[in-house]
N, C-alpha and C positions, 0 to 999 in steps of 0.2 A: 936730333934723331932720324936715324934711317928709315926710308920708307918702308923696307920689308918688317923692320922691327915695329912700326906702328901698327901695320896689318896683323903681324902676329897679334899684338894686344888688343885690339878690336875685336879680332877671332875670340880671343881667350874671354871678353867681356861678354860676347853673345852666347859663349858656351857657358859661359856662369847664369846668365839670364833664363836661357832654355832649361837648364839644369833645376835652378832654385824653382820656375814654374811648375815644373814636372813634380817636384818635391812638395809644393804647396796643394796640389792637384790630389796628389797621393793621399797626402794628410786630412784634406777636406773633401774627398773623393764622395762621400756619402751626401754631405750638404750641397757640394756642387750637381751631382746627379737630381737630390731634391729639387732644389732651384729651377734646375731645366725643365723635370717633370712637371712641376708646377706652373713653370710658362707654357708649356705645351697645353694643360689642362686648363687653365686660364685662357689661353688663345682658341683652344677647341670650344669652352663655352660660349666666349665672344661670337666666335662664328656662327654657333648654332642659334644665339640670341637674336643676330642679325637676318640669319636665315628666315627663323620663326616671326620674327616683326617684319619681314617683306610677304612673307605668307597672309600673316592677320592682316596687313593694310589692304591687300590684293583682296581678298575673302571679303573685307569691310567694303571696299570697293564695288564688288562685284552687285553683292546686294543692293548697293544705294544705287548702284547702273538701272538696276533690275527695278527698282521702285520709281525710278525716274522716267523708264520706258512705259510704264503703267501710266503715269500723269500724262504722258505726252500720246496716249493711245487715243483713238476715237472711239464716239459713244454712237450706238445705233441709231439712225436718223428715221423718225417715223414715215410711211410714204404719203407719197401725195394724197388728199383728199380724193375719194371716185367721185365720178360723175353721180347724179342722183339715180338712185333705184340699182347702184352698182355696188356688187360685195366689197366688203374692204377687203384688198391685196394684205397678204402677210407681210414685212417687214422683209426687206432684201438682204440676207446674209453679208454681213462684212467682218471678212477674216481681222482678229485682232481687236474687234471693237467691245464694248460693256454695254448693259442693258440700258445704263442711265449713269448719270455722274455720278450720284450719291454710289452706286457698285464699284465705279470706276474709283473713286477716293477712298471706299474701305478697303478696296483690295491693296491701292498704294501704301496706305497707312498701316496695314499688317507686315508689309515687306521693309519700309522704313522703321516701326517696332524692332521686327526682327534684326537688322543691321544694328539699330543702336542697342539692343541688349546685349547682343553678341559681342559687339566689339564696342564698347563703352569708351573708352578713352584713346582710340584712333582719330583722325580727323573727319574720317569717312562717317564715322559712328557718330560722332558729335554733330555734323552736318544732318546725318540721318534723322537723329533727333530732334532738331531744330525743323525739320521740314515735317516730321510726324507733328510738331507742335502746330505748325503753320495749315494742317488739312484738319487737324481737330479744331481749330478756328474757324476754318470754312464749312465743317459741316455742324457748325453752332453748338460745340462742347466747350464752352469756355473754361472751366474749371481745370478740366483735362490738358485743354491747351496751355494755360497759367503754369500748372504744375510742371508740365514737360519745359516750357521754355525757361521756369527756375532752375531743372536738372541741366539746361545746356549750359545756362548761366555760374551754375556750381563746378561741373565738370571742366570749362574752359578755363576759368578763371578771369579777373577782372585783367583790362591791358588788350586783349585778347579781341578781334573781329566779330568773334561768333559769342562774346560776351554781350558786346552791344547791339548787336542782331538781335538776341533773345531778349534782352532789356526791353529793346522797343517794340518786340513784337509782344511782352509780356503788359507793358503797358497800354497797348493797343486793344487787346483782350478786355484788361480791367476797366478801359472806356466804355467800350461796346457792351461791357455786362452790367454796366451803370455803375461801377465800382468807382466813383470818379473823385472820392478823397488820395485813394492811393495813384489812380494817374496823374491826377493835378499835381500832387506833390513830386512825382518822377519827371513830368515833363519840366516841374519849375526850376530843378536843380539841375537838370539837362540845359535849360534855355539858359542859366546861369553860369555854367560851364563853358567858357571860351576858350580853354584851353583843351577841351575833350576832342573825340574823334567823332562825335555828332555834330553836325552844324546849327548853333543856338538859334538862327532866325529860323529854321524848319520846325524846331521845339518851340517857340515861342508860337507860330501859326497853328500845332495841334494844340497847344495850350488854351489859346484861343477857341476853337473850336470844341476843345472839351467842355470850356465853360459855358461855351452855348448849349452843348449836349443837358449839362447840368441845371440851365437856365438861369446863369449866374452870368447876365448882359453886360453888366457894368464890369465886370472882371474880365469878361472878354475885350470889352472894348479897350478897357485898358492894357491888355495883352498884346491886341494887334496893333493900338497906337505906340507899344513901344517898337514892335517890331519896326513901322516905320521910322520911328525916331532913330532907333540904334541902326538899322541895317536899310537905308533907303535903296541902297544896290541890290536889294536881295530879290533871287527870282520870285517870291512870294509877296512881294510888297505890292505886288498890282491886285491879289486875292485879299490881302490885308486890306486895303484901301477899301476894296469894293465890301467887304465886311463892316467895317465901321461905318459907309456910309448908309447900310443897309440897316445898322442900328441907329441910327441919328435920323432916319426917316421915320422909325416905325418908336422911338421915343417920345 
């Protein structure tokens, strides 16, 4: 076949393909425009969602940052005691300082809660809720602290670092609130999970100390001894041995 004839055939094939494509587009014009319109709508919605999420995260982070700034703020220091017979001088003004540690913690707590409640599912919001729980524990409000820690666990879900942090925070609050049975159960579970994210030797140390707080010296000795036997190179080994020696001396 001559070259010119081959070119003519290919040109005819291309023309046919174009004509056929235009016919299909004409026949399905409304459907094609609908698909294009849907793609535009979906693309616009996705872009709007991403923009909204970015703004939400930024707002949550701003509130969290404000609360952390409060936590780092100074507390007004009392002036030095005056000499005998001299009047007590007023406290020197300190820009950005709070009248007391309690006042500062209450102010930070309000901002942490605002961030947590306004943006509950963002990372900043979850961290703000965790910080609120920690502040409540510092303010000796264990029931409220335990509730907030549980909320963090529910929002973060198992497998999240926030879940583990909140779980440890909650069990610590329970122990100091003298709810020893709950704390002992959690520390026991964590100490038996060697594949978890929490070091089991650290949990054995906490388990032993919780037993001591509960007045269960024999169980405490068992926990400390288990730490020494199973984790001799643990950074808690020296503390565990000290506890065992003291328990032996007093028994």
